[in-house]
PQR file of N, CA, C, O and H, with PARSE charges and radii, in Angstrom:
ATOM      1  N   UNK A   1      42.494 -29.415   6.290 -0.4000 1.5000
ATOM      2  CA  UNK A   1      41.904 -28.620   5.243 -0.0000 2.0000
ATOM      3  C   UNK A   1      42.422 -27.188   5.374  0.5500 1.7000
ATOM      4  O   UNK A   1      42.500 -26.640   6.473 -0.5500 1.4000
ATOM      5  N   UNK A   2      42.760 -26.617   4.277 -0.4000 1.5000
ATOM      6  CA  UNK A   2      43.272 -25.255   4.258 -0.0000 2.0000
ATOM      7  C   UNK A   2      42.167 -24.265   4.641  0.5500 1.7000
ATOM      8  O   UNK A   2      40.990 -24.508   4.376 -0.5500 1.4000
ATOM      9  H   UNK A   2      42.697 -27.063   3.384  0.4000 1.0000
ATOM     10  N   UNK A   3      42.547 -23.168   5.256 -0.4000 1.5000
ATOM     11  CA  UNK A   3      41.558 -22.184   5.696 -0.0000 2.0000
ATOM     12  C   UNK A   3      40.837 -21.534   4.525  0.5500 1.7000
ATOM     13  O   UNK A   3      39.683 -21.127   4.660 -0.5500 1.4000
ATOM     14  H   UNK A   3      43.503 -22.971   5.472  0.4000 1.0000
ATOM     15  N   UNK A   4      41.489 -21.433   3.399 -0.4000 1.5000
ATOM     16  CA  UNK A   4      40.830 -20.853   2.220 -0.0000 2.0000
ATOM     17  C   UNK A   4      39.683 -21.739   1.750  0.5500 1.7000
ATOM     18  O   UNK A   4      38.609 -21.250   1.400 -0.5500 1.4000
ATOM     19  H   UNK A   4      42.426 -21.764   3.289  0.4000 1.0000
ATOM     20  N   UNK A   5      39.922 -23.032   1.746 -0.4000 1.5000
ATOM     21  CA  UNK A   5      38.876 -23.954   1.316 -0.0000 2.0000
ATOM     22  C   UNK A   5      37.706 -23.943   2.292  0.5500 1.7000
ATOM     23  O   UNK A   5      36.546 -24.021   1.888 -0.5500 1.4000
ATOM     24  H   UNK A   5      40.795 -23.429   2.030  0.4000 1.0000
ATOM     25  N   UNK A   6      38.017 -23.848   3.552 -0.4000 1.5000
ATOM     26  CA  UNK A   6      36.960 -23.794   4.559 -0.0000 2.0000
ATOM     27  C   UNK A   6      36.132 -22.520   4.411  0.5500 1.7000
ATOM     28  O   UNK A   6      34.905 -22.562   4.505 -0.5500 1.4000
ATOM     29  H   UNK A   6      38.959 -23.784   3.880  0.4000 1.0000
ATOM     30  N   UNK A   7      36.787 -21.408   4.184 -0.4000 1.5000
ATOM     31  CA  UNK A   7      36.072 -20.148   3.962 -0.0000 2.0000
ATOM     32  C   UNK A   7      35.216 -20.192   2.709  0.5500 1.7000
ATOM     33  O   UNK A   7      34.085 -19.707   2.705 -0.5500 1.4000
ATOM     34  H   UNK A   7      37.783 -21.374   4.108  0.4000 1.0000
ATOM     35  N   UNK A   8      35.754 -20.773   1.650 -0.4000 1.5000
ATOM     36  CA  UNK A   8      34.988 -20.910   0.406 -0.0000 2.0000
ATOM     37  C   UNK A   8      33.804 -21.839   0.589  0.5500 1.7000
ATOM     38  O   UNK A   8      32.741 -21.614   0.011 -0.5500 1.4000
ATOM     39  H   UNK A   8      36.673 -21.167   1.653  0.4000 1.0000
ATOM     40  N   UNK A   9      33.975 -22.870   1.382 -0.4000 1.5000
ATOM     41  CA  UNK A   9      32.889 -23.817   1.639 -0.0000 2.0000
ATOM     42  C   UNK A   9      31.759 -23.141   2.416  0.5500 1.7000
ATOM     43  O   UNK A   9      30.583 -23.425   2.191 -0.5500 1.4000
ATOM     44  H   UNK A   9      34.839 -23.053   1.852  0.4000 1.0000
ATOM     45  N   UNK A  10      32.123 -22.260   3.317 -0.4000 1.5000
ATOM     46  CA  UNK A  10      31.113 -21.567   4.113 -0.0000 2.0000
ATOM     47  C   UNK A  10      30.435 -20.462   3.311  0.5500 1.7000
ATOM     48  O   UNK A  10      29.221 -20.285   3.411 -0.5500 1.4000
ATOM     49  H   UNK A  10      33.079 -22.029   3.500  0.4000 1.0000
ATOM     50  N   UNK A  11      31.199 -19.723   2.522 -0.4000 1.5000
ATOM     51  CA  UNK A  11      30.649 -18.575   1.810 -0.0000 2.0000
ATOM     52  C   UNK A  11      29.965 -18.905   0.488  0.5500 1.7000
ATOM     53  O   UNK A  11      29.178 -18.097  -0.005 -0.5500 1.4000
ATOM     54  H   UNK A  11      32.185 -19.867   2.441  0.4000 1.0000
ATOM     55  N   UNK A  12      30.238 -20.049  -0.089 -0.4000 1.5000
ATOM     56  CA  UNK A  12      29.646 -20.360  -1.388 -0.0000 2.0000
ATOM     57  C   UNK A  12      28.119 -20.460  -1.355  0.5500 1.7000
ATOM     58  O   UNK A  12      27.486 -19.977  -2.293 -0.5500 1.4000
ATOM     59  H   UNK A  12      30.877 -20.705   0.312  0.4000 1.0000
ATOM     60  N   UNK A  13      27.483 -21.054  -0.338 -0.4000 1.5000
ATOM     61  CA  UNK A  13      26.018 -21.022  -0.326 -0.0000 2.0000
ATOM     62  C   UNK A  13      25.458 -19.608  -0.207  0.5500 1.7000
ATOM     63  O   UNK A  13      24.393 -19.317  -0.751 -0.5500 1.4000
ATOM     64  H   UNK A  13      27.997 -21.447   0.425  0.4000 1.0000
ATOM     65  N   UNK A  14      26.164 -18.731   0.499 -0.4000 1.5000
ATOM     66  CA  UNK A  14      25.702 -17.348   0.610 -0.0000 2.0000
ATOM     67  C   UNK A  14      25.747 -16.631  -0.735  0.5500 1.7000
ATOM     68  O   UNK A  14      24.846 -15.856  -1.057 -0.5500 1.4000
ATOM     69  H   UNK A  14      27.029 -18.968   0.941  0.4000 1.0000
ATOM     70  N   UNK A  15      26.780 -16.883  -1.513 -0.4000 1.5000
ATOM     71  CA  UNK A  15      26.893 -16.270  -2.835 -0.0000 2.0000
ATOM     72  C   UNK A  15      25.800 -16.797  -3.754  0.5500 1.7000
ATOM     73  O   UNK A  15      25.221 -16.034  -4.528 -0.5500 1.4000
ATOM     74  H   UNK A  15      27.512 -17.513  -1.252  0.4000 1.0000
ATOM     75  N   UNK A  16      25.512 -18.092  -3.677 -0.4000 1.5000
ATOM     76  CA  UNK A  16      24.446 -18.675  -4.498 -0.0000 2.0000
ATOM     77  C   UNK A  16      23.101 -18.039  -4.150  0.5500 1.7000
ATOM     78  O   UNK A  16      22.315 -17.721  -5.042 -0.5500 1.4000
ATOM     79  H   UNK A  16      25.982 -18.712  -3.049  0.4000 1.0000
ATOM     80  N   UNK A  17      22.836 -17.854  -2.857 -0.4000 1.5000
ATOM     81  CA  UNK A  17      21.577 -17.234  -2.436 -0.0000 2.0000
ATOM     82  C   UNK A  17      21.509 -15.792  -2.918  0.5500 1.7000
ATOM     83  O   UNK A  17      20.437 -15.327  -3.306 -0.5500 1.4000
ATOM     84  H   UNK A  17      23.475 -18.113  -2.133  0.4000 1.0000
ATOM     85  N   UNK A  18      22.624 -15.077  -2.902 -0.4000 1.5000
ATOM     86  CA  UNK A  18      22.633 -13.704  -3.404 -0.0000 2.0000
ATOM     87  C   UNK A  18      22.273 -13.646  -4.881  0.5500 1.7000
ATOM     88  O   UNK A  18      21.552 -12.745  -5.309 -0.5500 1.4000
ATOM     89  H   UNK A  18      23.495 -15.455  -2.587  0.4000 1.0000
ATOM     90  N   UNK A  19      22.766 -14.590  -5.654 -0.4000 1.5000
ATOM     91  CA  UNK A  19      22.442 -14.603  -7.076 -0.0000 2.0000
ATOM     92  C   UNK A  19      21.017 -15.059  -7.339  0.5500 1.7000
ATOM     93  O   UNK A  19      20.393 -14.593  -8.292 -0.5500 1.4000
ATOM     94  H   UNK A  19      23.352 -15.322  -5.306  0.4000 1.0000
ATOM     95  N   UNK A  20      20.487 -15.957  -6.519 -0.4000 1.5000
ATOM     96  CA  UNK A  20      19.106 -16.394  -6.695 -0.0000 2.0000
ATOM     97  C   UNK A  20      18.136 -15.269  -6.349  0.5500 1.7000
ATOM     98  O   UNK A  20      17.149 -15.046  -7.050 -0.5500 1.4000
ATOM     99  H   UNK A  20      20.994 -16.335  -5.744  0.4000 1.0000
ATOM    100  N   UNK A  21      18.432 -14.562  -5.254 -0.4000 1.5000
ATOM    101  CA  UNK A  21      17.604 -13.426  -4.858 -0.0000 2.0000
ATOM    102  C   UNK A  21      16.204 -13.851  -4.469  0.5500 1.7000
ATOM    103  O   UNK A  21      15.965 -15.010  -4.132 -0.5500 1.4000
ATOM    104  H   UNK A  21      19.234 -14.743  -4.685  0.4000 1.0000
ATOM    105  N   UNK A  22      15.289 -12.914  -4.519 -0.4000 1.5000
ATOM    106  CA  UNK A  22      13.890 -13.179  -4.262 -0.0000 2.0000
ATOM    107  C   UNK A  22      13.611 -13.735  -2.884  0.5500 1.7000
ATOM    108  O   UNK A  22      14.120 -13.236  -1.880 -0.5500 1.4000
ATOM    109  H   UNK A  22      15.483 -11.972  -4.793  0.4000 1.0000
ATOM    110  N   UNK A  23      12.800 -14.771  -2.850 -0.4000 1.5000
ATOM    111  CA  UNK A  23      12.345 -15.361  -1.597 -0.0000 2.0000
ATOM    112  C   UNK A  23      13.495 -16.022  -0.840  0.5500 1.7000
ATOM    113  O   UNK A  23      13.482 -16.052   0.390 -0.5500 1.4000
ATOM    114  H   UNK A  23      12.387 -15.176  -3.665  0.4000 1.0000
ATOM    115  N   UNK A  24      14.482 -16.547  -1.550 -0.4000 1.5000
ATOM    116  CA  UNK A  24      15.612 -17.204  -0.887 -0.0000 2.0000
ATOM    117  C   UNK A  24      16.462 -16.183  -0.125  0.5500 1.7000
ATOM    118  O   UNK A  24      16.896 -16.442   0.998 -0.5500 1.4000
ATOM    119  H   UNK A  24      14.493 -16.522  -2.550  0.4000 1.0000
ATOM    120  N   UNK A  25      16.693 -15.036  -0.737 -0.4000 1.5000
ATOM    121  CA  UNK A  25      17.459 -13.987  -0.072 -0.0000 2.0000
ATOM    122  C   UNK A  25      16.699 -13.442   1.126  0.5500 1.7000
ATOM    123  O   UNK A  25      17.281 -13.180   2.178 -0.5500 1.4000
ATOM    124  H   UNK A  25      16.341 -14.826  -1.649  0.4000 1.0000
ATOM    125  N   UNK A  26      15.401 -13.275   0.955 -0.4000 1.5000
ATOM    126  CA  UNK A  26      14.575 -12.784   2.061 -0.0000 2.0000
ATOM    127  C   UNK A  26      14.583 -13.769   3.231  0.5500 1.7000
ATOM    128  O   UNK A  26      14.651 -13.360   4.391 -0.5500 1.4000
ATOM    129  H   UNK A  26      14.929 -13.488   0.100  0.4000 1.0000
ATOM    130  N   UNK A  27      14.516 -15.040   2.930 -0.4000 1.5000
ATOM    131  CA  UNK A  27      14.549 -16.068   3.969 -0.0000 2.0000
ATOM    132  C   UNK A  27      15.900 -16.090   4.687  0.5500 1.7000
ATOM    133  O   UNK A  27      15.952 -16.218   5.910 -0.5500 1.4000
ATOM    134  H   UNK A  27      14.461 -15.372   1.988  0.4000 1.0000
ATOM    135  N   UNK A  28      16.974 -15.966   3.939 -0.4000 1.5000
ATOM    136  CA  UNK A  28      18.302 -15.941   4.543 -0.0000 2.0000
ATOM    137  C   UNK A  28      18.466 -14.730   5.455  0.5500 1.7000
ATOM    138  O   UNK A  28      19.004 -14.852   6.556 -0.5500 1.4000
ATOM    139  H   UNK A  28      16.931 -15.862   2.946  0.4000 1.0000
ATOM    140  N   UNK A  29      18.014 -13.577   5.013 -0.4000 1.5000
ATOM    141  CA  UNK A  29      18.122 -12.370   5.835 -0.0000 2.0000
ATOM    142  C   UNK A  29      17.253 -12.497   7.081  0.5500 1.7000
ATOM    143  O   UNK A  29      17.650 -12.035   8.151 -0.5500 1.4000
ATOM    144  H   UNK A  29      17.577 -13.477   4.119  0.4000 1.0000
ATOM    145  N   UNK A  30      16.081 -13.113   6.968 -0.4000 1.5000
ATOM    146  CA  UNK A  30      15.235 -13.305   8.134 -0.0000 2.0000
ATOM    147  C   UNK A  30      15.908 -14.226   9.149  0.5500 1.7000
ATOM    148  O   UNK A  30      15.867 -13.959  10.350 -0.5500 1.4000
ATOM    149  H   UNK A  30      15.759 -13.488   6.099  0.4000 1.0000
ATOM    150  N   UNK A  31      16.519 -15.295   8.681 -0.4000 1.5000
ATOM    151  CA  UNK A  31      17.207 -16.219   9.586 -0.0000 2.0000
ATOM    152  C   UNK A  31      18.378 -15.524  10.272  0.5500 1.7000
ATOM    153  O   UNK A  31      18.590 -15.702  11.472 -0.5500 1.4000
ATOM    154  H   UNK A  31      16.552 -15.512   7.705  0.4000 1.0000
ATOM    155  N   UNK A  32      19.135 -14.740   9.523 -0.4000 1.5000
ATOM    156  CA  UNK A  32      20.245 -14.002  10.122 -0.0000 2.0000
ATOM    157  C   UNK A  32      19.750 -12.969  11.125  0.5500 1.7000
ATOM    158  O   UNK A  32      20.385 -12.758  12.159 -0.5500 1.4000
ATOM    159  H   UNK A  32      18.963 -14.596   8.548  0.4000 1.0000
ATOM    160  N   UNK A  33      18.627 -12.324  10.836 -0.4000 1.5000
ATOM    161  CA  UNK A  33      18.052 -11.354  11.772 -0.0000 2.0000
ATOM    162  C   UNK A  33      17.599 -12.029  13.061  0.5500 1.7000
ATOM    163  O   UNK A  33      17.842 -11.518  14.154 -0.5500 1.4000
ATOM    164  H   UNK A  33      18.111 -12.496   9.997  0.4000 1.0000
ATOM    165  N   UNK A  34      16.944 -13.169  12.931 -0.4000 1.5000
ATOM    166  CA  UNK A  34      16.501 -13.893  14.121 -0.0000 2.0000
ATOM    167  C   UNK A  34      17.676 -14.378  14.951  0.5500 1.7000
ATOM    168  O   UNK A  34      17.614 -14.358  16.180 -0.5500 1.4000
ATOM    169  H   UNK A  34      16.747 -13.584  12.043  0.4000 1.0000
ATOM    170  N   UNK A  35      18.741 -14.813  14.300 -0.4000 1.5000
ATOM    171  CA  UNK A  35      19.931 -15.240  15.022 -0.0000 2.0000
ATOM    172  C   UNK A  35      20.571 -14.057  15.756  0.5500 1.7000
ATOM    173  O   UNK A  35      21.007 -14.192  16.899 -0.5500 1.4000
ATOM    174  H   UNK A  35      18.791 -14.830  13.301  0.4000 1.0000
ATOM    175  N   UNK A  36      20.624 -12.910  15.098 -0.4000 1.5000
ATOM    176  CA  UNK A  36      21.158 -11.713  15.736 -0.0000 2.0000
ATOM    177  C   UNK A  36      20.322 -11.271  16.920  0.5500 1.7000
ATOM    178  O   UNK A  36      20.858 -10.839  17.941 -0.5500 1.4000
ATOM    179  H   UNK A  36      20.270 -12.800  14.169  0.4000 1.0000
ATOM    180  N   UNK A  37      19.005 -11.377  16.785 -0.4000 1.5000
ATOM    181  CA  UNK A  37      18.121 -11.026  17.899 -0.0000 2.0000
ATOM    182  C   UNK A  37      18.314 -11.992  19.062  0.5500 1.7000
ATOM    183  O   UNK A  37      18.282 -11.582  20.222 -0.5500 1.4000
ATOM    184  H   UNK A  37      18.570 -11.727  15.955  0.4000 1.0000
ATOM    185  N   UNK A  38      18.510 -13.252  18.762 -0.4000 1.5000
ATOM    186  CA  UNK A  38      18.754 -14.239  19.815 -0.0000 2.0000
ATOM    187  C   UNK A  38      20.023 -13.896  20.589  0.5500 1.7000
ATOM    188  O   UNK A  38      20.039 -13.943  21.819 -0.5500 1.4000
ATOM    189  H   UNK A  38      18.537 -13.585  17.819  0.4000 1.0000
ATOM    190  N   UNK A  39      21.071 -13.556  19.872 -0.4000 1.5000
ATOM    191  CA  UNK A  39      22.323 -13.190  20.520 -0.0000 2.0000
ATOM    192  C   UNK A  39      22.143 -11.941  21.380  0.5500 1.7000
ATOM    193  O   UNK A  39      22.630 -11.882  22.508 -0.5500 1.4000
ATOM    194  H   UNK A  39      21.058 -13.518  18.873  0.4000 1.0000
ATOM    195  N   UNK A  40      21.442 -10.946  20.843 -0.4000 1.5000
ATOM    196  CA  UNK A  40      21.213  -9.711  21.581 -0.0000 2.0000
ATOM    197  C   UNK A  40      20.423  -9.969  22.856  0.5500 1.7000
ATOM    198  O   UNK A  40      20.785  -9.469  23.921 -0.5500 1.4000
ATOM    199  H   UNK A  40      21.046 -10.993  19.926  0.4000 1.0000
ATOM    200  N   UNK A  41      19.359 -10.738  22.760 -0.4000 1.5000
ATOM    201  CA  UNK A  41      18.525 -11.002  23.935 -0.0000 2.0000
ATOM    202  C   UNK A  41      19.246 -11.868  24.965  0.5500 1.7000
ATOM    203  O   UNK A  41      18.995 -11.732  26.162 -0.5500 1.4000
ATOM    204  H   UNK A  41      19.065 -11.144  21.895  0.4000 1.0000
ATOM    205  N   UNK A  42      20.127 -12.746  24.524 -0.4000 1.5000
ATOM    206  CA  UNK A  42      20.874 -13.543  25.498 -0.0000 2.0000
ATOM    207  C   UNK A  42      21.855 -12.668  26.275  0.5500 1.7000
ATOM    208  O   UNK A  42      22.097 -12.916  27.456 -0.5500 1.4000
ATOM    209  H   UNK A  42      20.331 -12.856  23.551  0.4000 1.0000
ATOM    210  N   UNK A  43      22.415 -11.663  25.637 -0.4000 1.5000
ATOM    211  CA  UNK A  43      23.298 -10.735  26.347 -0.0000 2.0000
ATOM    212  C   UNK A  43      22.501  -9.845  27.288  0.5500 1.7000
ATOM    213  O   UNK A  43      22.935  -9.584  28.410 -0.5500 1.4000
ATOM    214  H   UNK A  43      22.219 -11.462  24.678  0.4000 1.0000
ATOM    215  N   UNK A  44      21.346  -9.378  26.846 -0.4000 1.5000
ATOM    216  CA  UNK A  44      20.528  -8.491  27.673 -0.0000 2.0000
ATOM    217  C   UNK A  44      20.013  -9.219  28.912  0.5500 1.7000
ATOM    218  O   UNK A  44      19.929  -8.624  29.987 -0.5500 1.4000
ATOM    219  H   UNK A  44      20.993  -9.590  25.935  0.4000 1.0000
ATOM    220  N   UNK A  45      19.671 -10.493  28.774 -0.4000 1.5000
ATOM    221  CA  UNK A  45      19.155 -11.257  29.919 -0.0000 2.0000
ATOM    222  C   UNK A  45      20.197 -11.422  31.011  0.5500 1.7000
ATOM    223  O   UNK A  45      19.844 -11.558  32.183 -0.5500 1.4000
ATOM    224  H   UNK A  45      19.739 -10.976  27.901  0.4000 1.0000
ATOM    225  N   UNK A  46      21.476 -11.414  30.649 -0.4000 1.5000
ATOM    226  CA  UNK A  46      22.534 -11.542  31.649 -0.0000 2.0000
ATOM    227  C   UNK A  46      22.650 -10.305  32.533  0.5500 1.7000
ATOM    228  O   UNK A  46      23.215 -10.376  33.624 -0.5500 1.4000
ATOM    229  H   UNK A  46      21.762 -11.303  29.697  0.4000 1.0000
ATOM    230  N   UNK A  47      22.122  -9.172  32.072 -0.4000 1.5000
ATOM    231  CA  UNK A  47      22.195  -7.947  32.864 -0.0000 2.0000
ATOM    232  C   UNK A  47      20.892  -7.686  33.622  0.5500 1.7000
ATOM    233  O   UNK A  47      20.570  -6.541  33.941 -0.5500 1.4000
ATOM    234  H   UNK A  47      21.663  -9.114  31.185  0.4000 1.0000
ATOM    235  N   UNK A  48      20.144  -8.757  33.906 -0.4000 1.5000
ATOM    236  CA  UNK A  48      18.907  -8.712  34.693 -0.0000 2.0000
ATOM    237  C   UNK A  48      17.830  -7.819  34.092  0.5500 1.7000
ATOM    238  O   UNK A  48      17.043  -7.220  34.825 -0.5500 1.4000
ATOM    239  H   UNK A  48      20.405  -9.687  33.647  0.4000 1.0000
ATOM    240  N   UNK A  49      17.786  -7.724  32.780 -0.4000 1.5000
ATOM    241  CA  UNK A  49      16.705  -7.035  32.082 -0.0000 2.0000
ATOM    242  C   UNK A  49      15.871  -8.112  31.403  0.5500 1.7000
ATOM    243  O   UNK A  49      16.409  -9.000  30.742 -0.5500 1.4000
ATOM    244  H   UNK A  49      18.426  -8.210  32.184  0.4000 1.0000
ATOM    245  N   UNK A  50      14.566  -8.030  31.569 -0.4000 1.5000
ATOM    246  CA  UNK A  50      13.683  -9.054  30.994 -0.0000 2.0000
ATOM    247  C   UNK A  50      12.989  -8.498  29.755  0.5500 1.7000
ATOM    248  O   UNK A  50      11.921  -7.896  29.869 -0.5500 1.4000
ATOM    249  H   UNK A  50      14.129  -7.308  32.107  0.4000 1.0000
ATOM    250  N   UNK A  51      13.571  -8.687  28.581 -0.4000 1.5000
ATOM    251  CA  UNK A  51      12.962  -8.164  27.359 -0.0000 2.0000
ATOM    252  C   UNK A  51      11.780  -9.030  26.910  0.5500 1.7000
ATOM    253  O   UNK A  51      11.651 -10.186  27.315 -0.5500 1.4000
ATOM    254  H   UNK A  51      14.438  -9.176  28.488  0.4000 1.0000
ATOM    255  N   UNK A  52      10.945  -8.464  26.087 -0.4000 1.5000
ATOM    256  CA  UNK A  52       9.834  -9.211  25.496 -0.0000 2.0000
ATOM    257  C   UNK A  52      10.334  -9.873  24.209  0.5500 1.7000
ATOM    258  O   UNK A  52       9.988  -9.454  23.105 -0.5500 1.4000
ATOM    259  H   UNK A  52      11.050  -7.526  25.758  0.4000 1.0000
ATOM    260  N   UNK A  53      11.128 -10.882  24.370 -0.4000 1.5000
ATOM    261  CA  UNK A  53      11.805 -11.478  23.221 -0.0000 2.0000
ATOM    262  C   UNK A  53      10.841 -12.192  22.272  0.5500 1.7000
ATOM    263  O   UNK A  53      11.014 -12.121  21.055 -0.5500 1.4000
ATOM    264  H   UNK A  53      11.409 -11.222  25.267  0.4000 1.0000
ATOM    265  N   UNK A  54       9.845 -12.867  22.802 -0.4000 1.5000
ATOM    266  CA  UNK A  54       8.915 -13.581  21.919 -0.0000 2.0000
ATOM    267  C   UNK A  54       8.138 -12.613  21.034  0.5500 1.7000
ATOM    268  O   UNK A  54       7.872 -12.906  19.869 -0.5500 1.4000
ATOM    269  H   UNK A  54       9.705 -12.925  23.790  0.4000 1.0000
ATOM    270  N   UNK A  55       7.777 -11.462  21.591 -0.4000 1.5000
ATOM    271  CA  UNK A  55       7.086 -10.444  20.796 -0.0000 2.0000
ATOM    272  C   UNK A  55       8.006  -9.962  19.668  0.5500 1.7000
ATOM    273  O   UNK A  55       7.566  -9.779  18.532 -0.5500 1.4000
ATOM    274  H   UNK A  55       7.994 -11.225  22.537  0.4000 1.0000
ATOM    275  N   UNK A  56       9.265  -9.763  19.990 -0.4000 1.5000
ATOM    276  CA  UNK A  56      10.220  -9.294  18.986 -0.0000 2.0000
ATOM    277  C   UNK A  56      10.427 -10.330  17.890  0.5500 1.7000
ATOM    278  O   UNK A  56      10.517  -9.973  16.716 -0.5500 1.4000
ATOM    279  H   UNK A  56       9.622  -9.912  20.912  0.4000 1.0000
ATOM    280  N   UNK A  57      10.505 -11.599  18.251 -0.4000 1.5000
ATOM    281  CA  UNK A  57      10.658 -12.645  17.244 -0.0000 2.0000
ATOM    282  C   UNK A  57       9.450 -12.705  16.313  0.5500 1.7000
ATOM    283  O   UNK A  57       9.595 -12.809  15.095 -0.5500 1.4000
ATOM    284  H   UNK A  57      10.432 -11.889  19.205  0.4000 1.0000
ATOM    285  N   UNK A  58       8.272 -12.637  16.897 -0.4000 1.5000
ATOM    286  CA  UNK A  58       7.043 -12.689  16.084 -0.0000 2.0000
ATOM    287  C   UNK A  58       6.961 -11.483  15.163  0.5500 1.7000
ATOM    288  O   UNK A  58       6.608 -11.623  13.993 -0.5500 1.4000
ATOM    289  H   UNK A  58       8.155 -12.552  17.886  0.4000 1.0000
ATOM    290  N   UNK A  59       7.282 -10.303  15.672 -0.4000 1.5000
ATOM    291  CA  UNK A  59       7.234  -9.100  14.834 -0.0000 2.0000
ATOM    292  C   UNK A  59       8.282  -9.144  13.729  0.5500 1.7000
ATOM    293  O   UNK A  59       8.046  -8.633  12.634 -0.5500 1.4000
ATOM    294  H   UNK A  59       7.570 -10.189  16.623  0.4000 1.0000
ATOM    295  N   UNK A  60       9.422  -9.741  13.998 -0.4000 1.5000
ATOM    296  CA  UNK A  60      10.455  -9.882  12.966 -0.0000 2.0000
ATOM    297  C   UNK A  60       9.970 -10.793  11.839  0.5500 1.7000
ATOM    298  O   UNK A  60      10.152 -10.479  10.663 -0.5500 1.4000
ATOM    299  H   UNK A  60       9.614 -10.156  14.888  0.4000 1.0000
ATOM    300  N   UNK A  61       9.363 -11.901  12.191 -0.4000 1.5000
ATOM    301  CA  UNK A  61       8.853 -12.819  11.171 -0.0000 2.0000
ATOM    302  C   UNK A  61       7.728 -12.161  10.381  0.5500 1.7000
ATOM    303  O   UNK A  61       7.675 -12.295   9.159 -0.5500 1.4000
ATOM    304  H   UNK A  61       9.215 -12.157  13.146  0.4000 1.0000
ATOM    305  N   UNK A  62       6.831 -11.456  11.057 -0.4000 1.5000
ATOM    306  CA  UNK A  62       5.732 -10.761  10.365 -0.0000 2.0000
ATOM    307  C   UNK A  62       6.288  -9.703   9.416  0.5500 1.7000
ATOM    308  O   UNK A  62       5.781  -9.534   8.307 -0.5500 1.4000
ATOM    309  H   UNK A  62       6.874 -11.348  12.050  0.4000 1.0000
ATOM    310  N   UNK A  63       7.322  -8.996   9.848 -0.4000 1.5000
ATOM    311  CA  UNK A  63       7.954  -7.983   8.996 -0.0000 2.0000
ATOM    312  C   UNK A  63       8.456  -8.587   7.694  0.5500 1.7000
ATOM    313  O   UNK A  63       8.230  -8.029   6.620 -0.5500 1.4000
ATOM    314  H   UNK A  63       7.734  -9.133  10.749  0.4000 1.0000
ATOM    315  N   UNK A  64       9.132  -9.717   7.782 -0.4000 1.5000
ATOM    316  CA  UNK A  64       9.689 -10.319   6.575 -0.0000 2.0000
ATOM    317  C   UNK A  64       8.629 -11.021   5.725  0.5500 1.7000
ATOM    318  O   UNK A  64       8.836 -11.214   4.527 -0.5500 1.4000
ATOM    319  H   UNK A  64       9.315 -10.171   8.655  0.4000 1.0000
ATOM    320  N   UNK A  65       7.517 -11.399   6.311 -0.4000 1.5000
ATOM    321  CA  UNK A  65       6.448 -11.991   5.516 -0.0000 2.0000
ATOM    322  C   UNK A  65       5.757 -10.943   4.660  0.5500 1.7000
ATOM    323  O   UNK A  65       5.445 -11.173   3.491 -0.5500 1.4000
ATOM    324  H   UNK A  65       7.348 -11.242   7.284  0.4000 1.0000
ATOM    325  N   UNK A  66       5.522  -9.780   5.272 -0.4000 1.5000
ATOM    326  CA  UNK A  66       4.818  -8.723   4.539 -0.0000 2.0000
ATOM    327  C   UNK A  66       5.800  -7.737   3.958  0.5500 1.7000
ATOM    328  O   UNK A  66       5.395  -6.775   3.306 -0.5500 1.4000
ATOM    329  H   UNK A  66       5.775  -9.593   6.221  0.4000 1.0000
TER
END
């Protein structure tokens, strides 16, 4: 499969969500935020720092709900 087709296959749902907007866009941004927080906390844990990750996840979800 050509790389252009693969890129279009990956990006097309994102474009659809952007056009739908509303709750779908908010949900997508929340999922991306949680994924980014997961990546950040996994890097921080490797440097022997113990973050309150569960608190951060809960506060992120509460933020996007309200």
